[in-house]
C-alpha angles and dihedrals in degrees: 000000000000122000118264089248092056091047090054097043101049132056127195120221121193110205103217107150100102120117096220093220095170090051096046094239139041113290092229090072099046111111129241127168091355093305134089114257092254093048092049092052093043093052092049091051092049091047092064092052104263110151101182112065125156130189120207111210140152134254089252093055100035098091093050090047092057089060092062128088102259104137115199093357118156108229117209118192117217106204093184106047089148087079089069137241094314090066088062092048091050091049091050090052094048093051096044117117118252094243094057111105099192144003126231103212113206120182110214091229091072101072095146097068108123122236091240090058091057088049093048092052093049093045090050092050092048096044094053127049096303085230099091130101102234118209125178122225131194118200088346095307117119119231146154155336104045134189119231116197119219097254088068093058095084091053091051093048094051098041119111118253093246092065127089132220088247089059091054093047091050089057091061102035092143087069096056125108116194113208114200110218135181092227116107088192090082091069098033103098124165117226104137138033087256091055090050093052089048090054093049093048093049093067 
């Protein structure tokens, strides 16, 4: 479990506003290990002791989301999901409480990330300067989730809508820490039916 200070200082945000066009339905509601993607991620985050967890969704998906088991989740509505995933990141930053020192950004299409990987990322961020962008890597390949320290929030808020989070991170590469992990889930994202079948067959 994380320390009480870490639980207060960091907030997890599940990015769940995508339409999942290539999959035929929103990724949040695909199933994995008898849960929806969003429920699986949410439960893993709670299991390590995180108390502040938000889910970014859309007006179209909000009703279905309320039927899931997400106790005490903060629900953030993205009214402009057509602007892409970065619009959800920006919204999460804008709505984050002043006392939060960093955001753990979790795309909903990474449901196979292990609880201990979330813990390792947070511990690494806390044990260093708390000013680093922390990115996991598996076999040298970068993945998700990532930790965004508070000093980056102003850059995200002021960035144009046609930019991506990757663009912003590239601009400040000297502030990145890569954490090597033994968890293939950090690079196992689900974008196509083939990806989904690969996920299901891997466990």
